C-alpha positions in Angstrom: 19.5 39.1 -0.7 17.0 37.1 2.2 15.6 35.4 -0.4 18.6 34.6 -2.6 20.3 32.4 1.5 17.2 31.1 2.1 16.6 29.2 -1.8 20.3 28.5 -1.0 19.5 26.7 1.7 16.3 25.2 1.0 18.4 23.4 -2.0 21.1 22.5 0.7 18.9 20.5 2.9 16.5 19.2 -0.3 20.3 17.6 -1.1 20.4 16.1 2.2 17.7 14.6 2.2 17.6 12.5 -0.6 21.5 11.8 0.0 20.2 10.2 3.2 17.7 8.4 1.3 20.2 6.9 -1.1 21.8 5.8 1.6 19.4 4.1 3.2 18.6 2.7 0.2 21.3 1.2 0.1 21.6 -0.3 3.2 18.4 -1.9 2.1 16.2 -0.1 4.5 13.4 1.1 2.6 10.8 3.6 4.0 6.5 3.6 3.8 4.0 2.0 5.5 4.1 -1.9 4.9 1.7 -3.2 3.3 -1.4 -4.0 4.9 -2.2 -7.8 3.0 0.5 -9.1 1.9 -0.2 -11.9 -1.0 -1.4 -14.0 0.7 -4.0 -12.2 2.1 -4.5 -11.1 -0.9 -5.3 -14.0 -2.7 -7.9 -14.8 0.3 -9.7 -12.1 -0.4 -10.0 -12.7 -4.2 -11.5 -15.8 -3.1 -13.3 -14.6 -0.4 -15.2 -12.2 -2.9 -15.8 -14.9 -5.8 -17.6 -17.0 -3.6 -20.8 -17.7 -4.4 -23.9 -19.3 -2.1 -26.3 -21.1 -2.7 -28.4 -18.5 -4.1 -25.8 -17.8 -7.2 -25.1 -15.0 -4.6 -21.7 -13.0 -3.3 -21.5 -15.5 0.3 -19.5 -12.4 2.0 -19.3 -9.0 1.4 -16.6 -6.6 1.6 -17.1 -5.3 5.3 -17.4 -9.0 5.9 -13.9 -9.9 3.9 -12.7 -6.4 5.9 -13.3 -7.8 8.7 -12.3 -11.0 8.7 -8.8 -9.9 7.4 -8.8 -6.7 9.5 -8.4 -3.7 7.2 -10.2 -1.6 5.4 -13.0 -1.7 2.4 -11.2 0.1 1.0 -7.7 -1.7 0.8 -9.9 -4.9 -0.5 -11.4 -2.5 -2.7 -8.3 -1.5 -4.4 -6.8 -5.3 -3.6 -9.9 -7.0 -6.2 -8.5 -4.6 -8.8 -8.2 -7.0 -11.7 -5.4 -5.6 -12.9 -3.5 -5.7 -10.1 -1.2 -7.8 -9.5 0.0 -10.2 -6.7 2.0 -8.6 -4.7 5.0 -10.3 -3.5 
């Protein structure tokens, strides 16, 4: 009996949560953490990564690029993926 009641309450909570999220989206609100890099930052990271030094090797390491842009190395690697489009 308690199991059925708990399941019913859970369904009510899920339904209310989904309605709240839909209402927020209708008002133009989006959830989640904002992106660490905008389109300009991604382009800059890609340009710095492709830059070659006098010796023909990469001029900047991924760590140097990350430090310059104030993000982690993982963020740089994620945005250097050639299949990933540049964010708007």
